[in-house]
TINU-231887 format. One line per 8 residues: number of its first residue (from 1); their letters; for each residue y, z, x of N, C-alpha, C, O, CB. Coordinates in nm, 4 decimals, decimal comma. Each point is the difference from the previous one (the first is absolute). Glycine has a CB too. Example, Ala and Ser with C-alpha at 12.3 -4.5 7.8 and 13.67 -1.06 7.14 Angstrom:
1 = as = -0,5690/0,7800/1,3190/0,1190/0,0000/-0,0890/0,1200/0,0000/0,0900/-0,0019/0,0665/0,1036/-0,1154/0,0581/-0,2928  0,2223/-0,1966/0,1542/0,1190/0,0060/0,0820/0,1090/0,0730/-0,0770/0,1108/0,0169/0,0509/-0,1736/-0,2314/0,0675;
# end
This chain:
1 = mksqeagi = -7,2577/-2,7284/4,0128/0,1386/0,0251/-0,0238/0,0629/-0,1021/-0,0983/0,0821/0,0357/-0,0845/-0,0718/0,0654/0,3141  -0,0512/-0,2280/-0,2158/0,0564/-0,1005/-0,0929/-0,0404/0,0310/-0,1451/0,0802/-0,0241/-0,0903/-0,0877/-0,1502/0,2746  -0,1093/0,2249/-0,2096/-0,0402/0,0296/-0,1342/0,0903/0,1132/-0,0594/0,0324/0,0009/-0,1187/-0,2728/-0,0739/0,1760  0,2778/0,1652/0,0298/0,0938/0,1068/-0,0508/0,1345/-0,0578/-0,0284/0,0624/0,0357/-0,1000/-0,1816/0,1383/0,2303  0,1663/-0,2618/-0,0463/0,1325/-0,0604/-0,0243/0,0022/-0,0848/-0,1278/0,0986/0,0007/-0,0738/-0,0596/-0,0027/0,3217  -0,1497/-0,0720/-0,2738/-0,0072/-0,0786/-0,1191/-0,0042/0,0902/-0,1219/0,0643/-0,0307/-0,1003/-0,1804/-0,1507/0,2261  0,0439/0,2895/-0,1207/-0,0043/0,0912/-0,1138/0,1329/0,0662/-0,0247/0,0388/0,0180/-0,1155/-0,2767/0,0205/0,1612  0,3085/-0,0018/0,0579/0,1331/0,0619/-0,0116/0,0967/-0,1018/-0,0622/0,0789/0,0333/-0,0884/-0,1229/0,1171/0,2916;
9 = erydatia = 0,0364/-0,2700/-0,1569/0,0849/-0,1067/-0,0539/-0,0301/-0,0209/-0,1507/0,0935/-0,0144/-0,0788/-0,0859/-0,0979/0,3093  -0,1323/0,1105/-0,2702/-0,0370/-0,0128/-0,1372/0,0541/0,1175/-0,0847/0,0526/-0,0190/-0,1097/-0,2572/-0,1079/0,1836  0,1901/0,2446/-0,0206/0,0491/0,1177/-0,0721/0,1492/-0,0029/-0,0109/0,0536/0,0296/-0,1069/-0,2468/0,1012/0,1859  0,2654/-0,1662/0,0302/0,1490/-0,0146/-0,0064/0,0370/-0,0920/-0,1112/0,0917/0,0306/-0,0761/-0,0700/0,0078/0,3205  -0,0909/-0,1542/-0,2584/0,0314/-0,0984/-0,1044/-0,0293/0,0592/-0,1364/0,0794/-0,0186/-0,0921/-0,1306/-0,1713/0,2490  -0,0618/0,2617/-0,1739/-0,0358/0,0559/-0,1236/0,1061/0,1017/-0,0481/0,0463/-0,0039/-0,1140/-0,2877/-0,0346/0,1737  0,2765/0,1278/0,0310/0,0928/0,1085/-0,0372/0,1414/-0,0563/-0,0205/0,0748/0,0521/-0,0827/-0,2148/0,1159/0,2131  0,1781/-0,2742/-0,0560/0,1269/-0,0656/-0,0215/0,0070/-0,0558/-0,1473/0,0994/0,0153/-0,0709/-0,0874/-0,0747/0,3242;
17 = dfysrqym = -0,1238/-0,0051/-0,2922/-0,0068/-0,0533/-0,1340/0,0122/0,1113/-0,1069/0,0713/-0,0162/-0,0990/-0,2141/-0,1716/0,1882  0,0740/0,2980/-0,0680/0,0077/0,1196/-0,0867/0,1441/0,0468/-0,0082/0,0550/0,0164/-0,1089/-0,2906/0,0519/0,1707  0,2964/-0,0468/0,0543/0,1355/0,0519/0,0019/0,0917/-0,0950/-0,0741/0,0894/0,0454/-0,0714/-0,1323/0,0709/0,2893  0,0244/-0,2444/-0,2038/0,0859/-0,1057/-0,0696/-0,0211/0,0112/-0,1523/0,0953/-0,0053/-0,0777/-0,1125/-0,1569/0,2803  -0,1033/0,1769/-0,2409/-0,0274/0,0059/-0,1478/0,0496/0,1293/-0,0572/0,0246/0,0056/-0,1205/-0,2259/-0,1496/0,1471  0,2177/0,2476/0,0505/0,0460/0,1292/-0,0465/0,1550/0,0192/0,0209/0,0574/0,1057/-0,0262/-0,2910/-0,0142/0,0794  0,2958/-0,2036/-0,0037/0,1443/0,0041/0,0328/0,0377/0,1053/0,1007/0,1073/0,0600/-0,0067/-0,0657/-0,1424/-0,2175  -0,1311/0,1037/0,3171/0,0233/0,1024/0,1034/0,0577/-0,0750/0,1255/-0,0479/-0,1065/0,0390/-0,1479/0,2624/-0,1289;
25 = ttsgnwsl = 0,2953/-0,0969/0,1466/0,0583/-0,0623/0,1230/-0,0489/0,0837/0,1215/0,0023/0,1231/-0,0006/0,2103/-0,2112/-0,1274  -0,2538/0,0189/0,2241/-0,0413/0,0677/0,1278/0,0555/-0,0819/0,1192/0,0295/-0,1189/-0,0124/-0,2466/0,2135/-0,0966  0,2295/-0,0292/0,2196/0,0433/-0,0715/0,1200/-0,1220/-0,0145/0,0902/-0,0691/0,0976/0,0291/0,3091/-0,0079/-0,0454  -0,2655/-0,2135/0,0603/-0,1181/-0,0221/0,0854/-0,1265/-0,0062/-0,0842/0,0050/0,0046/-0,1229/0,1090/0,1133/0,3131  -0,2238/-0,1281/-0,1242/-0,1259/-0,0064/-0,0726/-0,0731/0,1402/0,0076/0,0412/0,0909/0,0721/-0,0592/-0,3471/-0,0195  -0,0892/0,2655/-0,1298/-0,0690/0,1284/-0,0111/-0,0490/0,0471/0,1381/0,0186/0,1167/0,0342/-0,0886/-0,1750/-0,2712  0,0089/-0,0284/0,3154/-0,0563/0,0437/0,1253/0,1077/0,0513/0,0969/-0,0200/0,0996/0,0695/-0,1652/-0,2641/-0,1034  0,2973/0,0961/0,0370/0,1103/0,0471/0,0892/0,0556/0,1316/-0,0489/0,0238/0,0918/0,0785/0,0351/-0,3282/-0,0218;
33 = hsakriss = -0,0386/0,2451/-0,1855/0,0504/0,1273/-0,0611/-0,0950/0,1142/0,0278/0,0419/0,1093/0,0382/0,0716/-0,2387/-0,2197  -0,2423/0,1035/0,1621/-0,1032/0,1081/0,0200/-0,0120/0,0398/0,1455/-0,0170/0,1180/0,0307/-0,1101/-0,2041/-0,2273  0,1354/-0,0094/0,2858/-0,0054/0,0311/0,1412/0,1183/0,0838/0,0405/-0,0163/0,0948/0,0767/-0,1075/-0,3050/-0,0347  0,2433/0,1791/-0,0907/0,1242/0,0806/0,0320/-0,0218/0,1443/-0,0516/0,0357/0,0962/0,0679/0,1196/-0,3060/-0,0849  -0,2134/0,2234/-0,1019/-0,0134/0,1363/-0,0591/-0,0796/0,0918/0,0819/0,0210/0,1210/-0,0078/-0,0025/-0,2188/-0,2080  -0,1125/0,0478/0,2974/-0,0900/0,0846/0,0779/0,0227/-0,0126/0,1495/-0,0836/0,0431/0,0794/-0,0820/-0,0643/-0,2608  0,2781/-0,0377/0,2204/0,0222/-0,0312/0,1408/0,0251/0,1206/0,0884/-0,0191/-0,0078/0,1213/0,1080/-0,2049/-0,1977  -0,0459/0,3253/0,0177/0,0222/0,1190/0,0812/-0,0036/0,1253/-0,0918/0,0119/-0,0126/-0,1219/0,1291/-0,1229/0,2907;
41 = perlsgrd = -0,1568/0,2518/-0,1119/-0,0054/0,1243/-0,0862/0,1331/0,0150/-0,0820/-0,0025/0,0442/-0,1148/-0,1537/0,0729/0,2890  0,2702/-0,1545/-0,1133/0,1289/0,0096/-0,0682/-0,0019/-0,0872/-0,1288/0,0556/0,0388/-0,1027/0,0624/0,0034/0,3278  -0,1795/-0,1543/-0,2173/0,0008/-0,0924/-0,1173/-0,0979/0,0459/-0,1081/0,0030/-0,0503/-0,1123/0,0587/-0,1404/0,2648  -0,1480/0,2857/-0,1184/-0,0910/0,0506/-0,1018/0,0597/0,0963/-0,0970/-0,0648/0,0366/-0,0981/-0,1074/-0,0693/0,2584  0,2905/0,0743/-0,1374/0,0754/0,0890/-0,0899/-0,0822/0,1228/-0,0405/0,0008/0,0420/-0,1157/0,1253/-0,2415/0,0305  -0,1952/0,2544/0,1814/-0,0812/0,1232/-0,0276/-0,1425/-0,0228/-0,0366/-0,0797/0,0938/-0,0009/0,2831/0,0057/-0,0714  -0,2402/-0,2291/0,0400/-0,1368/-0,0316/-0,0414/-0,0976/0,0316/0,1148/-0,1186/0,0210/-0,0254/0,2048/-0,2028/-0,1317  -0,0389/0,1855/0,2822/-0,0865/0,0309/0,1130/-0,0435/0,1453/-0,0053/-0,0971/0,0362/0,0665/0,2115/-0,2111/0,0712;
49 = rlkealna = -0,0469/0,2593/-0,2138/-0,0366/0,1413/-0,0114/-0,0595/0,0361/-0,1330/-0,0152/0,1182/-0,0311/0,1932/-0,0692/0,1882  -0,2134/-0,1516/-0,2392/-0,0514/0,0272/-0,1283/-0,1335/0,0785/-0,0030/-0,0195/0,0920/-0,0795/0,1378/-0,2964/0,0137  -0,2089/0,1625/0,1571/-0,1339/0,0674/0,0022/0,0213/0,1458/0,0348/-0,0631/0,0864/-0,0609/-0,0576/-0,3001/0,1305  0,2080/0,2449/0,0271/0,0234/0,1376/0,0423/0,0597/0,0812/-0,1177/-0,0380/0,1154/-0,0203/0,0738/-0,1930/0,2624  0,0553/0,0190/-0,3178/0,0641/0,0636/-0,1114/-0,1044/0,0303/-0,1159/-0,0014/0,1078/-0,0594/0,2219/-0,2293/0,1248  -0,3030/0,0224/-0,0909/-0,1016/0,0159/-0,1041/-0,1051/0,1076/0,0420/-0,0419/0,0809/-0,0827/0,0771/-0,3262/0,0128  -0,0757/0,2449/0,1959/-0,0912/0,1030/0,0457/0,0630/0,1386/-0,0179/-0,0681/0,0935/-0,0422/-0,0331/-0,2558/0,2070  0,2313/0,1765/-0,1327/0,0692/0,1288/-0,0094/0,0039/0,0451/-0,1483/0,0069/0,1195/-0,0287/0,1351/-0,1754/0,2366;
57 = lgfkll = -0,1463/-0,0409/-0,3007/0,0043/0,0333/-0,1425/-0,1422/0,0284/-0,0516/-0,0160/0,0288/-0,1186/0,2239/-0,1731/0,0888  -0,3084/0,1374/0,1124/-0,1365/0,0308/-0,0410/-0,0880/-0,1234/-0,0245/-0,1178/0,0164/-0,0313/0,2097/0,1898/-0,0681  -0,0424/-0,3226/0,1118/-0,0756/-0,1235/-0,0158/-0,0613/-0,0289/0,1370/0,0655/-0,0621/0,0838/0,0872/-0,0294/-0,2724  -0,2733/0,1335/0,2130/-0,0617/-0,0175/0,1281/-0,0528/-0,1457/0,0224/-0,1048/-0,0403/-0,0504/0,0446/0,2862/0,0416  0,1369/-0,3170/0,0840/-0,0275/-0,1349/0,0315/-0,0645/-0,0123/0,1400/0,0354/0,0739/0,0919/0,1562/-0,1423/-0,2410  -0,2838/-0,0230/0,1631/-0,0635/-0,0148/0,1298/0,0881/-0,0786/0,0969/-0,0387/-0,0218/0,1149/-0,1842/0,0321/-0,2271;
# end
């Protein structure tokens, strides 16, 4: 678990540096933002039904 935490911390720092260089403003860090985005079906804004929609359009996904 510690190796995952260290990797997440490194990625948070890397993406924060990228955002800064691109003059992008964000609230919180990448890992917190990403965790919130997938915390519930409501937060997925329909992405939880994407596979079903693509299959209905003829894109047969496993």
